VOGU-3710 file (C-alpha; in Angstrom, 3 decimals, decimal comma):
1> mgiaavsfia> 97,497/92,423/151,673  96,243/93,819/148,356  99,514/93,015/146,595  99,370/89,427/147,866  95,780/89,026/146,627  96,650/90,386/143,184  99,692/88,126/142,999  97,610/85,089/143,993  94,987/85,874/141,334  97,664/86,371/138,653
11> vflliasggl> 99,386/83,065/139,526  96,021/81,274/139,570  95,101/82,629/136,118  98,491/81,619/134,701  98,173/78,090/136,084  94,581/77,800/134,816  95,500/79,013/131,321  98,437/76,601/131,221  96,180/73,731/132,232  93,677/74,634/129,551
21> ilfyrqamiq> 96,400/74,733/126,933  97,744/71,328/128,032  94,385/69,558/128,321  92,722/71,068/125,237  95,805/71,088/123,005  94,742/67,964/121,153  91,237/69,289/120,562  92,619/72,572/119,258  94,999/70,733/116,913  92,123/68,635/115,580
31> risavitpse> 89,972/71,714/114,924  92,810/73,529/113,149  93,664/70,468/111,049  89,991/70,039/110,159  89,908/73,604/108,831  93,227/73,358/106,972  92,804/69,822/105,608  89,129/68,794/105,599  88,321/65,174/106,233  87,106/62,703/103,633
41> kqatfretme> 83,516/62,967/104,905  83,518/66,742/104,504  85,086/66,477/101,050  82,544/63,842/100,031  79,671/65,980/101,312  81,018/69,007/99,448  81,377/66,985/96,232  77,832/65,639/96,654  76,433/69,134/97,108  78,352/70,400/94,077
51> qagatlgvmv> 77,036/67,518/91,962  73,490/68,144/93,177  73,839/71,837/92,360  75,174/71,029/88,893  72,318/68,585/88,280  69,769/71,137/89,454  71,347/73,753/87,204  71,082/71,448/84,181  67,434/70,733/84,975  66,626/74,423/85,334
61> qqlehvvpks> 68,422/75,240/82,099  66,392/72,572/80,308  63,132/73,947/81,734  63,900/77,522/80,718  63,313/76,610/77,062  59,622/76,121/77,884  59,106/79,846/78,555  58,525/81,873/75,359  60,879/84,826/75,078  62,410/87,153/72,528
71> qaeisvvqqr> 65,931/88,511/72,224  64,802/91,977/73,318  63,200/90,516/76,447  66,378/88,550/77,219  68,407/91,782/76,960  66,069/93,533/79,391  66,269/90,613/81,833  70,072/90,579/81,603  70,162/94,285/82,389  67,872/93,784/85,394
81> lvragyrsds> 69,991/90,864/86,637  73,128/92,999/86,364  71,442/95,730/88,399  70,609/93,112/91,010  74,256/91,979/91,093  73,982/88,732/89,091  76,393/88,925/86,154  76,986/85,257/85,310  75,710/83,853/82,039  73,733/81,156/83,849
91> avhffygaka> 71,665/83,753/85,763  69,354/84,241/82,766  68,846/80,477/82,420  68,054/80,142/86,116  65,628/83,058/85,928  63,611/81,604/83,056  63,882/78,134/84,572  62,356/79,504/87,774  59,517/81,041/85,748  58,811/77,543/84,425
101> iiplilcvla> 59,255/75,479/87,586  57,563/77,710/90,197  54,101/77,477/88,524  54,456/73,684/88,535  55,365/73,724/92,236  52,377/75,909/93,086  50,039/73,664/91,095  51,380/70,594/92,916  50,887/72,349/96,263  47,327/73,269/95,298
111> fitgagsysp> 46,659/69,654/94,357  48,211/68,229/97,545  46,456/70,650/99,905  43,127/70,174/98,141  42,712/73,861/97,354  42,133/73,039/93,690  39,019/71,021/94,453  36,902/74,111/95,210  37,383/75,873/91,880  39,989/74,025/89,811
121> ffvylvavgl> 40,123/76,412/86,875  40,471/79,547/89,024  42,934/78,051/91,547  45,272/76,563/88,949  45,063/79,690/86,809  46,078/81,818/89,810  48,868/79,357/90,659  50,280/79,482/87,135  50,031/83,270/86,872  51,478/83,886/90,334
131> gyllpdfwlg> 54,288/81,415/89,781  55,162/83,052/86,481  55,289/86,534/88,047  57,043/85,643/91,330  60,594/85,663/89,822  59,934/89,158/88,433  58,758/90,395/91,831  61,752/88,807/93,540  64,167/90,327/91,038  62,593/93,764/91,432
141> nriaarqari> 62,959/93,461/95,199  66,631/92,540/94,868  67,247/95,475/92,519  65,580/97,919/94,928  67,557/96,559/97,890  70,872/96,802/96,037  70,109/100,327/94,821  69,302/101,329/98,408  72,666/99,951/99,574  74,473/101,830/96,813
151> rrglpdvldl> 72,616/105,013/97,681  73,495/104,712/101,370  77,145/103,896/100,753  77,859/106,590/98,169  78,665/109,427/100,684  81,179/107,212/102,513  82,811/106,260/99,226  83,056/109,894/98,187  84,637/110,874/101,526  87,355/108,245/101,184
161> lvicieagls> 87,831/109,146/97,524  88,347/112,792/98,482  90,930/111,745/101,082  92,791/109,645/98,506  92,831/112,465/95,940  93,963/115,043/98,485  96,722/112,636/99,561  98,190/112,811/96,045  96,558/109,930/94,201  94,913/110,364/90,835
171> ldqgvartad> 91,213/109,779/90,346  91,721/106,312/88,874  94,117/105,265/91,650  91,784/106,743/94,269  88,831/104,781/92,874  90,844/101,542/92,922  92,009/102,167/96,490  88,499/103,091/97,643  87,021/99,949/96,084  89,657/97,872/97,860
181> elsiaqpaic> 89,334/99,544/101,284  85,505/99,591/101,479  84,876/96,200/99,882  83,662/94,765/103,204  81,695/97,756/104,509  80,055/98,692/101,183  80,308/95,622/98,906  77,649/96,651/96,381  79,064/100,001/95,317  82,680/98,821/95,626
191> delaivvleq> 81,877/95,975/93,237  80,664/98,500/90,690  83,722/100,703/91,237  85,971/97,684/90,669  84,262/97,187/87,298  84,922/100,852/86,480  88,614/100,311/87,255  88,728/97,180/85,082  87,071/98,978/82,171  89,593/101,804/82,364
201> ragspradaw> 92,496/99,358/82,505  91,071/97,621/79,441  91,326/100,892/77,501  87,851/102,345/77,875  87,695/106,148/78,264  87,053/107,413/81,758  83,803/109,152/80,840  82,423/106,013/79,166  83,380/103,827/82,132  81,570/106,142/84,544
211> rhfaertnvd> 78,523/106,333/82,271  78,394/102,538/82,205  78,519/102,657/86,007  75,449/104,908/86,049  73,589/102,687/83,576  74,328/99,512/85,543  73,135/100,903/88,866  70,270/103,147/87,639  70,520/105,302/90,788  69,816/109,036/90,568
221> svrnlvsvlv> 72,628/110,012/92,939  75,100/107,962/90,904  73,931/109,617/87,691  74,430/113,025/89,283  77,912/111,998/90,404  78,829/110,811/86,918  77,631/114,065/85,337  79,606/116,054/87,929  82,782/114,059/87,249  82,412/114,366/83,474
231> qsekfgtsia> 81,870/118,123/83,697  84,776/118,516/86,122  87,081/116,645/83,756  85,791/118,626/80,794  86,227/122,079/82,347  89,336/121,285/84,398  87,944/122,112/87,849  89,216/120,592/91,097  87,909/117,042/91,422  88,483/116,878/95,186
241> ktlrihsdtl> 86,508/120,043/95,854  83,740/118,922/93,498  83,453/115,535/95,194  83,427/117,105/98,653  80,586/119,440/97,711  78,675/116,582/96,101  79,162/114,415/99,198  77,781/117,171/101,444  74,823/117,526/99,095  74,114/113,790/99,270
251> rtqrrqkvee> 74,223/113,813/103,060  71,842/116,778/103,134  69,463/114,983/100,771  69,603/111,826/102,886  68,831/113,821/106,047  65,939/115,567/104,320  64,574/112,226/103,128  64,671/110,867/106,677  62,861/113,963/107,940  60,267/113,536/105,194
261> qaakttvklv> 59,679/109,914/106,163  59,383/110,923/109,821  56,792/113,567/108,915  54,745/110,978/107,012  54,425/108,712/110,038  51,634/110,849/111,553  49,493/110,306/108,470  50,378/106,600/108,217  49,404/106,037/111,866  45,808/107,082/111,164
271> fplvlfifps> 44,902/103,743/109,564  46,199/101,502/112,398  44,555/103,805/114,937  41,176/103,661/113,208  41,247/99,948/112,365  42,897/98,397/115,423  43,258/100,756/118,392  39,993/102,720/118,390  37,763/99,589/118,232  39,609/98,137/121,221
281> lflvtlgpaa> 39,186/101,388/123,175  35,491/101,535/122,311  35,047/97,925/123,376  36,798/98,503/126,712  35,090/101,805/127,544  31,605/101,235/126,131  31,345/97,484/126,617  30,501/97,492/130,355  27,991/100,319/129,866  26,330/98,398/127,014
291> itimesfdkn> 26,105/95,258/129,147  24,574/97,241/132,047  22,012/98,846/129,740  21,068/95,479/128,270  20,635/93,950/131,725  18,463/96,873/132,881  16,290/96,576/129,757  15,881/92,854/130,389  14,819/93,449/134,003  12,397/96,245/133,170
301> fth> 10,709/94,676/130,168  10,591/91,096/131,436  8,737/92,097/134,599
//
């Protein structure tokens, strides 16, 4: 009986799957052809979006000339953009264009909403100042987020690098293989490692390429790694053993940092407790008693 039931279910599933393939074959072919060869509407929409993006880029580049800047400031901004992961030449133009266009947008919003009618000088001054500083805040946030990703992914990269070196690869080959294997899981740090590989292939010394890696990321753990690698190459010690020890140290530091943040939660919870939870408890516990007292006072003193 059980064998017959299983056989019936298997035959039913085969017939159902065959029917689905026959009935939905045309739809599947259309979806695949749409992905492989996009239609004219999709191509036109893509071309329109590309033209709009190019036009917007030209407008932003024209507006960036309004912002006063020096060559030293441009160098600092380029370094910050590289740390955030934006290496194209147009990134600087977009950054300064945003510093020019965002204040205008905020002033228009203040005018439309009517907020500027209360105190025009103060409101528009705040709009201009805030709009000028918002790109800097955004860029600092992006830098901090990318540095956090690099910091979290460094132990995993070191583990795979140790495996590659112990398997017989050199340090340069291990770095290239690690950057290729972890490009999806850890894209930020693998992008930087790919640049290290390209610099070494272009003829740059290994120590200089790794120092450039530390300067681009500006992460303490990366700087420590670079100093360890340079010293290991200088004194001829085992790179695999050095990287393994450094990876264990990074994991210990990360665990200690998590424990430190967990210990700080008790102090951080004091402010929400005092400002939000305690008033609610006082209102619930003392509110009925206060109402009863007020009613008794009204009865006693009115009569």
